[in-house]
C-alpha positions in Angstrom: -273.4 147.2 -46.2 -276.7 146.7 -44.6 -279.2 148.3 -42.3 -278.8 148.8 -38.6 -281.1 147.6 -35.9 -283.4 150.6 -36.3 -283.5 150.3 -40.1 -280.8 152.9 -40.7 -277.4 152.5 -42.3 -275.1 150.2 -40.3 -271.9 152.3 -40.1 -270.2 149.7 -37.9 -270.7 147.0 -40.4 -269.6 149.3 -43.2 -266.5 150.3 -41.3 -265.6 146.6 -40.6 -266.0 145.8 -44.3 -263.7 148.7 -45.3 -261.1 147.4 -42.7 -261.4 143.9 -44.1 -261.0 145.2 -47.7 -258.0 147.3 -46.8 -256.2 144.5 -44.9 -257.0 141.9 -47.6 -255.9 144.2 -50.4 -252.6 144.9 -48.6 -252.0 141.2 -48.0 -252.9 140.2 -51.6 -250.7 142.9 -53.1 -247.8 142.1 -50.9 -248.0 138.4 -51.8 -248.9 139.1 -55.4 -251.8 136.8 -55.1 -253.9 136.6 -58.3 -251.3 138.3 -60.4 -250.9 135.3 -62.7 -254.7 134.7 -63.1 -255.6 138.3 -63.6 -252.6 138.9 -65.8 -254.3 137.3 -68.7 -257.6 139.1 -68.1 -256.1 142.6 -67.5 -253.2 142.3 -69.8 -254.7 144.6 -72.5 -255.2 147.3 -69.9 -252.3 146.9 -67.5 -248.7 145.8 -68.0 -247.2 143.3 -65.6 -245.9 145.2 -62.5 -247.2 147.0 -59.5 -250.3 148.3 -61.4 -251.4 144.7 -62.1 -250.6 143.6 -58.6 -252.6 146.4 -57.1 -255.6 145.8 -59.4 -255.5 142.0 -58.8 -255.3 142.5 -55.0 -258.1 145.0 -55.0 -260.4 142.8 -57.1 -259.7 139.7 -54.8 -260.2 141.8 -51.7 -263.6 143.1 -53.1 -264.6 139.5 -53.9 -263.7 138.5 -50.3 -265.8 141.3 -48.8 -268.7 140.5 -51.0 -268.4 136.8 -50.1 -268.5 137.6 -46.3 -271.4 140.0 -46.7 -273.5 137.5 -48.8 -272.8 134.7 -46.3 -274.3 136.9 -43.5 -277.7 136.4 -45.1 -277.7 132.7 -44.4 -278.0 130.6 -41.2 -274.8 129.8 -39.2 -274.6 126.1 -40.3 -275.0 127.1 -44.0 -272.2 129.7 -43.6 -269.9 127.1 -42.1 -270.7 124.6 -44.9 -270.1 127.1 -47.6 -266.8 128.3 -46.2 -265.6 124.6 -46.0 -266.7 124.0 -49.6 -264.9 127.2 -50.7 -261.7 126.3 -49.0 -261.9 122.8 -50.2 -262.3 124.1 -53.8 -259.3 126.4 -53.3 -257.2 123.5 -52.0 -258.1 121.2 -54.9 -257.4 124.1 -57.3 -254.0 124.6 -55.7 -253.2 120.9 -56.0 -254.5 120.8 -59.6 -252.1 123.5 -60.6 -249.2 121.0 -60.1 -250.4 119.0 -63.2 -250.7 115.9 -61.1 -250.9 112.4 -62.6 -254.2 111.2 -61.2 -253.8 107.8 -62.8 -250.6 107.3 -60.8 -252.3 108.4 -57.6 -255.2 106.0 -58.1 -252.8 103.1 -58.8 -250.9 103.7 -55.6 -253.8 104.8 -53.3 -255.0 101.3 -52.2 -251.4 100.4 -51.1 -251.0 103.7 -49.2 -254.2 103.0 -47.3 -254.0 99.3 -46.6 -250.3 99.3 -45.7 -249.3 102.9 -44.9 -252.4 104.3 -43.2 -253.0 101.0 -41.4 -249.5 100.9 -40.0 -249.8 104.6 -38.9 -253.1 103.9 -37.1 -251.8 100.7 -35.5 -248.7 102.4 -34.2 -250.6 105.5 -33.0 -253.4 103.5 -31.2 -251.0 101.2 -29.4 -248.7 104.2 -28.5 -251.6 106.3 -27.1 -252.9 103.4 -25.0 -249.4 103.0 -23.4 -249.0 106.8 -23.1 -252.3 107.0 -21.3 -251.1 104.5 -18.6 -247.7 106.2 -18.4 -249.3 109.6 -18.0 -251.7 108.4 -15.3 -248.9 106.9 -13.2 -246.6 109.9 -13.8 -249.3 112.4 -12.8 -250.2 110.5 -9.6 -246.5 110.3 -8.8 -246.1 114.1 -9.4 -249.1 114.7 -7.0 -247.8 112.4 -4.3 -245.8 113.4 -1.2 -243.2 110.7 -1.8 -240.0 112.4 -2.8 -238.6 109.3 -4.7 -241.8 109.0 -6.8 -242.0 112.8 -7.4 -238.3 112.9 -8.4 -238.7 110.1 -11.0 -241.8 111.6 -12.4 -240.4 115.1 -12.6 -237.2 113.9 -14.3 -239.1 111.8 -16.8 -241.5 114.6 -17.7 -238.7 117.2 -18.0 -236.5 115.0 -20.2 -239.1 113.8 -22.7 -240.7 117.2 -22.9 -237.3 118.9 -23.3 -235.8 116.8 -26.1 -237.0 116.4 -29.7 -239.1 113.3 -30.5 -236.8 112.4 -33.4 -233.8 112.4 -31.0 -235.7 110.1 -28.7 -236.5 107.7 -31.5 -232.8 107.5 -32.4 -231.8 107.1 -28.7 -234.2 104.1 -28.3 -233.6 102.5 -31.7 -229.8 103.0 -31.9 -228.9 103.5 -28.2 -230.5 100.5 -26.6 -228.6 98.0 -28.8 -225.4 99.5 -27.3 -226.6 98.2 -24.0 -227.5 94.8 -25.3 -231.2 95.3 -25.9 -232.1 94.8 -29.6 -235.4 96.5 -30.4 -237.2 96.2 -33.8 -238.2 99.4 -35.6 -242.0 99.2 -34.8 -241.6 98.6 -31.1 -239.0 101.3 -30.9 -241.3 103.7 -32.6 -244.2 102.9 -30.4 -242.0 103.2 -27.3 -240.7 106.6 -28.4 -244.1 107.9 -29.1 -245.6 106.6 -25.9 -242.8 108.0 -23.7 -242.8 111.4 -25.4 -246.6 111.9 -25.4 -246.9 110.2 -22.0 -244.8 113.1 -20.6 -247.1 115.7 -22.1 -250.2 113.9 -21.1 -249.0 113.5 -17.5 -249.2 117.3 -17.1 -252.7 117.2 -18.7 -253.7 114.6 -16.2 -252.1 116.4 -13.3 -253.9 119.7 -14.2 -257.2 117.9 -14.6 -257.0 116.2 -11.2 -255.9 119.4 -9.5 -258.8 121.2 -11.1 -261.2 119.2 -9.0 -261.9 121.0 -5.7 -260.1 119.5 -2.7 -263.4 119.4 -0.8 -264.5 116.5 -3.0 -261.6 114.4 -1.8 -262.1 115.5 1.8 -265.7 114.6 1.7 -264.8 111.1 0.5 -262.3 110.6 3.2 -264.7 111.9 5.8 -267.0 109.0 4.8 -264.2 106.6 5.5 -263.2 105.9 1.9 -259.6 105.0 1.2 -257.5 107.3 -0.9 -257.5 104.9 -3.9 -261.3 104.7 -3.9 -261.6 108.5 -3.6 -259.4 108.9 -6.6 -261.1 106.2 -8.7 -264.7 106.9 -7.7 -264.9 110.6 -7.0 -261.9 112.6 -8.5 -261.3 110.8 -11.8 -264.9 110.7 -13.0 -265.0 114.5 -12.7 -261.5 115.1 -14.0 -262.0 112.9 -17.1 -264.1 115.5 -18.9 -261.3 118.0 -18.4 -258.7 115.5 -19.6 -260.4 114.2 -22.7 -260.2 117.3 -25.0 -256.4 117.9 -24.7 -255.8 114.2 -24.7 -257.7 113.9 -28.0 -255.6 116.7 -29.4 -252.5 114.9 -28.3 -253.6 111.7 -30.2 -254.2 113.7 -33.4 -250.7 115.2 -33.0 -249.3 111.8 -32.4 -251.0 110.5 -35.5 -249.0 113.0 -37.6 -245.8 112.7 -35.5 -245.8 109.0 -36.2 -244.3 109.9 -39.6 -241.0 110.4 -37.8 -240.6 106.7 -37.3 -240.2 106.4 -41.1 -236.5 107.2 -40.5 -236.2 103.7 -39.2 -237.7 102.2 -42.3 -241.1 101.5 -40.9 -243.7 101.2 -43.7 -246.0 103.8 -42.4 -247.8 106.4 -44.5 -245.1 109.0 -44.9 -242.4 106.4 -45.7 -244.5 104.9 -48.4 -245.4 108.3 -49.8 -241.7 109.1 -50.2 -240.7 105.8 -51.7 -243.6 105.1 -54.0 -243.2 108.3 -55.9 -239.4 108.0 -56.2 -239.2 105.5 -59.0 -241.3 107.7 -61.4 -240.4 111.1 -60.0 -244.0 111.5 -58.8 -243.1 112.9 -55.4 -245.8 115.6 -55.3 -248.5 113.1 -56.2 -247.7 110.9 -53.3 -247.0 113.6 -50.8 -250.3 115.4 -51.5 -252.1 112.0 -51.3 -250.5 111.3 -48.0 -251.5 114.8 -46.8 -255.2 114.1 -47.7 -255.1 110.7 -46.0 -253.7 112.2 -42.8 -256.3 114.9 -43.0 -259.1 112.4 -43.4 -257.9 110.3 -40.5 -257.6 113.4 -38.3 -261.1 114.5 -39.3 -262.5 111.1 -38.3 -260.9 111.3 -34.9 -262.0 114.9 -34.4 -265.6 113.7 -34.8 -265.0 110.8 -32.4 -263.4 113.2 -29.9 -266.4 115.6 -30.1 -268.8 112.7 -29.4 -266.8 111.6 -26.4 -266.6 115.1 -25.1 -270.4 115.4 -25.6 -270.9 112.2 -23.7 -268.9 113.2 -20.6 -270.3 116.8 -20.7 -274.0 115.7 -20.4 -274.0 116.6 -16.7 -273.1 120.2 -17.6 -276.2 120.5 -19.8 -278.7 119.4 -17.2 
């Protein structure tokens, strides 16, 4: 499996390769991965059954080990790119095995993007902006010494973190009209997403603010600065780089959880993916297409998040 540092045989690397081979073989055999593909190739020699499963699992495990060892010869970035391409190929091969109607997908794709994806983005962006404000207020209330503010914040965070988002959507969309407040589907969905994720983000904000040493605030107050200015000018600029990564993760999660508002008939991506394939029984075509669109949107926001993190982390690199 390669030479060691001193030019001798690398026993540790060989041992790790054997462990990987044994673990992968056991997994492939247990799941019967490759049995169908290798069945045609090995049929003259092996009958369907455990013999074929063991042979197919061993061959796939050997290919996996060889793939890992060959990738070691290349630079890190090349390794990452190749692994991505390999998994993308496997995903496409998996989707292709469903005998999809690509013509149907192409005919519906523009509508899924312009109507479904646009609505999903619109709802998610508005909801995350509102959630950001709610989280900031709730976090500051949780950090205050005012019992009334602390109690309201604690109850809000506990309730919306302790109940399912789908239930919250129903409570807002169906419950508020019982009190005389008629709410349309889109505003109800935005409100439910904002309140739910605001509760989670409030704890992120609180943890980020508390992570800043108290000496920073004390120094600001010693200079005669008011508490609001200390928070705005001293604490928050330092806490923001701790808050951004988990907040970005929350937005990406919200992007996918926005599919739950389809229960109210909102024409977001998941609703259209279900309804567009219903007329011609092309459910898998639309669901797989929706999955790829969600993935693409998430990937774009992951890149944006990494750029923002890099911007606020410049001070750490100096």
